[in-house]
Backbone as ProteinMPNN parsed JSONL, in Angstrom:
{"seq_chain_A": "XXXXXXXXXXXXXXXXXXXXXXXXXXXXXXXXXXXXXXXXXXXXXXXXXXXXXXXXXXXXXXXXXXXXXXXXXXXXXXXXXXXXXXXXXXX", "coords_chain_A": {"N_chain_A": [[172.466, 102.672, 117.749], [171.993, 101.453, 120.896], [169.433, 100.535, 121.82], [168.234, 98.847, 120.391], [166.429, 96.186, 119.536], [165.708, 92.368, 118.474], [163.097, 90.309, 117.16], [161.673, 87.657, 116.924], [158.294, 86.621, 114.822], [156.315, 83.649, 114.36], [153.629, 83.359, 112.92], [150.213, 81.691, 112.906], [147.338, 80.464, 111.022], [144.429, 82.138, 108.982], [147.083, 82.775, 106.714], [148.318, 83.074, 104.907], [147.969, 84.565, 101.501], [146.326, 86.788, 102.241], [147.236, 88.582, 101.887], [149.122, 89.704, 103.668], [151.708, 89.064, 104.317], [152.92, 91.916, 102.897], [151.259, 93.599, 103.806], [152.063, 93.401, 106.716], [154.981, 94.442, 106.187], [154.179, 97.359, 105.416], [153.296, 98.202, 107.994], [155.348, 98.32, 109.695], [157.459, 99.663, 108.147], [157.281, 101.975, 108.509], [157.332, 102.408, 111.466], [160.589, 103.009, 111.658], [161.526, 100.248, 111.099], [163.013, 97.161, 110.451], [163.801, 94.416, 108.732], [162.115, 91.026, 107.504], [159.426, 89.144, 105.929], [158.005, 85.73, 105.708], [156.224, 83.91, 103.638], [155.844, 80.494, 105.157], [156.109, 76.757, 104.37], [154.428, 75.318, 105.648], [152.194, 76.799, 105.682], [152.272, 78.727, 108.099], [153.107, 82.156, 108.35], [155.957, 84.039, 108.282], [157.924, 86.418, 110.803], [160.868, 88.362, 110.99], [161.728, 91.124, 113.063], [163.77, 94.141, 113.255], [164.791, 96.518, 116.053], [163.452, 99.979, 117.623], [162.217, 98.717, 121.127], [159.557, 99.998, 121.763], [158.176, 100.206, 119.418], [158.82, 97.527, 118.205], [156.363, 96.2, 119.943], [154.428, 97.374, 119.558], [154.375, 96.325, 116.401], [154.245, 94.095, 116.939], [151.346, 93.859, 118.174], [149.805, 94.476, 116.858], [150.114, 92.067, 114.602], [149.018, 90.028, 115.973], [146.448, 91.004, 115.035], [146.033, 90.985, 112.461], [146.017, 91.967, 108.802], [142.884, 93.298, 106.987], [140.795, 90.139, 106.713], [142.744, 87.977, 107.102], [143.409, 85.587, 109.199], [143.785, 84.97, 112.472], [145.411, 82.967, 114.391], [147.14, 81.848, 115.84], [150.479, 83.351, 117.686], [153.06, 83.458, 117.794], [156.358, 84.062, 119.894], [159.47, 83.457, 118.918], [162.785, 82.668, 119.466], [165.146, 85.144, 118.243], [167.669, 85.319, 115.355], [170.827, 86.926, 115.139], [171.007, 88.821, 113.801], [169.497, 90.987, 111.399], [168.051, 92.165, 108.341], [169.058, 94.687, 106.145], [166.818, 96.637, 105.947], [163.14, 96.71, 105.666], [161.731, 93.516, 104.57], [160.111, 91.447, 101.842], [159.01, 88.025, 101.145]], "CA_chain_A": [[171.343, 102.594, 118.409], [171.732, 100.807, 121.752], [168.263, 99.836, 122.362], [167.849, 97.688, 119.294], [166.484, 94.47, 119.764], [165.64, 91.486, 117.259], [162.351, 89.776, 117.242], [161.039, 86.459, 115.28], [157.311, 85.542, 115.245], [155.528, 82.823, 113.361], [152.21, 83.111, 112.626], [149.671, 80.554, 111.884], [145.598, 80.815, 110.631], [144.578, 82.393, 107.753], [147.836, 84.19, 106.737], [148.591, 83.392, 103.3], [147.148, 85.102, 100.686], [145.534, 87.518, 102.311], [147.946, 90.337, 102.029], [149.823, 89.492, 105.49], [153.626, 90.086, 104.282], [153.003, 93.04, 102.471], [150.937, 94.775, 105.161], [153.7, 93.99, 107.577], [155.982, 95.762, 105.745], [153.526, 98.553, 105.303], [152.899, 98.541, 109.055], [156.932, 97.669, 109.806], [158.6, 100.876, 107.686], [156.64, 103.73, 109.772], [157.79, 102.228, 112.453], [161.416, 102.46, 111.214], [162.048, 98.425, 111.616], [164.016, 96.303, 109.544], [163.266, 93.226, 108.939], [161.405, 90.61, 106.709], [158.317, 88.572, 105.94], [158.082, 85.818, 104.468], [155.805, 82.853, 103.731], [156.345, 78.98, 105.482], [156.087, 75.787, 103.438], [153.565, 74.713, 106.499], [151.199, 77.56, 105.779], [152.518, 80.075, 108.366], [153.957, 83.34, 108.158], [157.492, 84.072, 109.789], [158.675, 87.677, 111.053], [161.766, 89.26, 111.949], [162.109, 92.579, 112.944], [164.352, 94.773, 114.376], [164.315, 98.243, 115.664], [163.649, 99.831, 119.325], [161.034, 97.77, 121.692], [158.232, 100.253, 121.799], [157.94, 99.681, 117.96], [158.601, 96.403, 118.272], [155.576, 96.13, 120.893], [153.189, 98.009, 118.348], [153.991, 95.895, 115.586], [153.588, 92.214, 117.684], [150.078, 94.031, 118.826], [149.93, 94.088, 114.778], [150.7, 90.921, 114.096], [148.337, 89.516, 116.405], [144.801, 90.797, 114.533], [146.863, 90.906, 110.932], [144.978, 92.742, 107.79], [142.021, 92.484, 106.985], [140.711, 88.749, 105.783], [143.566, 86.999, 107.637], [142.915, 85.351, 111.035], [145.761, 84.939, 113.319], [144.397, 81.323, 115.589], [148.566, 81.208, 117.061], [150.616, 84.606, 117.262], [154.596, 82.77, 118.732], [157.147, 84.747, 119.546], [160.802, 82.357, 118.993], [164.536, 82.875, 119.512], [165.237, 85.518, 117.136], [168.957, 85.901, 114.876], [171.828, 87.71, 115.809], [171.012, 89.585, 112.19], [168.34, 91.475, 110.591], [168.427, 92.572, 107.088], [169.184, 96.191, 107.039], [165.283, 97.566, 105.564], [162.325, 95.56, 105.518], [161.742, 92.319, 103.038], [158.953, 90.816, 101.51], [159.501, 86.733, 99.812]], "C_chain_A": [[171.124, 101.264, 119.909], [171.245, 100.268, 121.778], [167.31, 99.334, 121.253], [167.962, 96.951, 119.421], [166.233, 94.253, 118.038], [164.254, 90.801, 117.55], [161.999, 88.69, 115.975], [159.646, 85.89, 115.924], [157.444, 84.448, 114.199], [153.774, 82.596, 113.604], [151.364, 82.555, 112.354], [147.991, 81.004, 111.973], [145.562, 81.037, 109.808], [145.207, 83.359, 107.523], [148.645, 84.266, 105.969], [147.741, 83.462, 102.002], [145.92, 85.97, 100.472], [146.115, 89.073, 102.792], [148.809, 91.08, 102.998], [151.344, 89.958, 104.93], [153.534, 91.644, 103.779], [152.542, 94.374, 103.306], [151.11, 94.486, 106.214], [154.511, 94.83, 107.329], [155.507, 96.675, 106.089], [153.308, 99.009, 106.791], [154.311, 99.212, 109.718], [157.527, 99.152, 109.804], [158.123, 101.968, 108.412], [157.278, 104.414, 110.836], [159.198, 102.455, 112.972], [162.252, 100.752, 111.935], [162.212, 98.105, 110.564], [163.893, 94.563, 109.879], [162.799, 91.971, 107.654], [160.206, 89.77, 107.394], [157.784, 87.405, 104.971], [156.991, 84.152, 104.808], [156.505, 81.522, 103.83], [155.906, 77.839, 104.976], [154.869, 75.17, 104.184], [152.427, 75.801, 106.535], [151.285, 78.543, 106.695], [153.315, 80.967, 107.776], [155.202, 84.029, 109.16], [158.307, 85.45, 109.45], [159.335, 88.454, 111.668], [161.729, 90.51, 111.821], [163.819, 92.795, 113.709], [164.161, 96.563, 114.394], [163.814, 98.435, 117.374], [162.441, 99.367, 119.33], [159.651, 98.542, 122.132], [157.367, 100.283, 120.257], [158.094, 98.374, 117.701], [157.048, 95.94, 119.068], [154.344, 96.43, 119.835], [153.339, 97.009, 117.17], [153.178, 94.403, 116.192], [151.983, 93.072, 117.864], [149.406, 93.96, 117.273], [149.12, 93.287, 114.38], [149.457, 90.02, 115.049], [146.696, 89.067, 115.712], [145.273, 90.223, 112.829], [145.848, 91.956, 110.28], [143.634, 92.158, 107.807], [141.879, 91.22, 106.107], [141.488, 87.588, 106.721], [142.868, 86.923, 108.954], [143.81, 84.249, 111.475], [144.851, 83.78, 114.262], [146.488, 81.524, 116.351], [149.342, 82.501, 116.915], [152.498, 83.756, 118.407], [155.796, 83.673, 118.5], [158.707, 83.445, 119.86], [162.346, 82.759, 118.962], [165.059, 84.129, 117.846], [167.099, 85.426, 116.895], [169.367, 86.792, 115.326], [171.759, 89.267, 114.897], [169.983, 89.773, 111.584], [168.696, 92.061, 109.452], [167.676, 94.685, 107.496], [167.497, 97.768, 106.364], [164.26, 96.416, 105.563], [161.72, 94.958, 103.855], [160.141, 91.42, 103.315], [159.519, 89.536, 100.581], [158.492, 86.081, 99.984]], "O_chain_A": [[170.269, 100.379, 119.89], [171.688, 99.119, 121.795], [166.082, 99.376, 121.193], [169.066, 96.414, 119.524], [166.339, 94.955, 117.032], [164.306, 90.668, 118.773], [162.021, 88.775, 114.747], [159.53, 85.154, 116.904], [158.364, 84.317, 113.391], [153.069, 81.854, 114.287], [151.283, 82.642, 111.128], [147.524, 81.741, 112.841], [146.428, 80.506, 109.113], [144.821, 84.51, 107.727], [149.569, 85.079, 105.951], [146.995, 82.58, 101.579], [145.069, 86.096, 99.591], [145.788, 90.035, 103.487], [149.122, 92.258, 103.174], [151.914, 91.027, 105.146], [154.161, 92.5, 104.403], [153.014, 95.5, 103.463], [150.459, 95.118, 107.045], [154.809, 95.813, 108.007], [156.026, 97.219, 107.064], [153.124, 100.219, 106.924], [154.369, 100.361, 110.158], [157.939, 99.777, 110.781], [158.878, 102.831, 108.86], [157.607, 105.549, 111.18], [159.446, 102.297, 114.167], [163.075, 100.418, 112.787], [161.642, 98.65, 109.618], [163.903, 93.854, 110.885], [163.427, 92.241, 106.631], [159.933, 89.623, 108.585], [157.289, 87.63, 103.867], [157.006, 83.488, 105.844], [157.422, 81.196, 103.076], [154.706, 77.89, 105.245], [154.166, 74.457, 103.467], [151.661, 75.694, 107.493], [150.506, 79.468, 106.466], [154.1, 80.715, 106.862], [155.243, 84.366, 110.343], [159.008, 85.7, 108.47], [158.953, 89.164, 112.599], [161.699, 91.085, 110.733], [164.608, 92.078, 114.324], [163.767, 97.418, 113.601], [163.764, 97.523, 118.2], [161.642, 99.355, 118.394], [158.758, 97.941, 122.729], [156.147, 100.37, 120.12], [157.366, 97.983, 116.789], [156.584, 95.007, 118.412], [153.495, 95.615, 119.475], [152.209, 96.715, 116.78], [152.078, 93.891, 115.986], [151.255, 92.253, 117.301], [148.483, 93.233, 116.906], [147.966, 93.396, 113.965], [149.016, 89.118, 114.337], [146.033, 88.031, 115.677], [144.842, 89.229, 112.245], [145.055, 92.642, 110.925], [143.232, 91.107, 108.308], [142.52, 91.061, 105.068], [140.965, 86.514, 107.017], [142.132, 87.693, 109.571], [144.297, 83.198, 111.057], [143.709, 83.962, 114.685], [146.716, 81.171, 117.509], [148.972, 83.056, 115.88], [152.646, 83.743, 119.629], [156.225, 84.019, 117.399], [158.827, 82.757, 120.874], [162.744, 83.279, 117.919], [165.223, 83.755, 116.685], [167.846, 85.446, 117.873], [168.666, 87.603, 115.93], [172.233, 90.369, 115.173], [169.391, 88.79, 111.138], [169.815, 92.572, 109.49], [166.893, 95.368, 108.156], [167.336, 98.988, 106.388], [164.636, 95.248, 105.456], [161.45, 95.444, 102.757], [159.465, 91.015, 104.26], [160.232, 89.707, 99.593], [158.297, 85.06, 99.324]]}, "name": "protein", "num_of_chains": 1, "seq": "XXXXXXXXXXXXXXXXXXXXXXXXXXXXXXXXXXXXXXXXXXXXXXXXXXXXXXXXXXXXXXXXXXXXXXXXXXXXXXXXXXXXXXXXXXX"}
């Protein structure tokens, strides 16, 4: 896939303990995205995703709101690593 991109976001707010990571996986997989969603020790969630730009845009729009019960105060896009997992993982 020549149009495959990688993007990484840091999400802050009420994003831990509200099913954010699993909900992110459930959004990403049908979009054909691979990557991960992990809790960080500072209370944020890190999401890394790889796939086509349109699907990444759709995930980013969803991340700005998150699942019911979440409160996203900030969605920050940061530099993504050169590689992403072959499937979508949560940790």
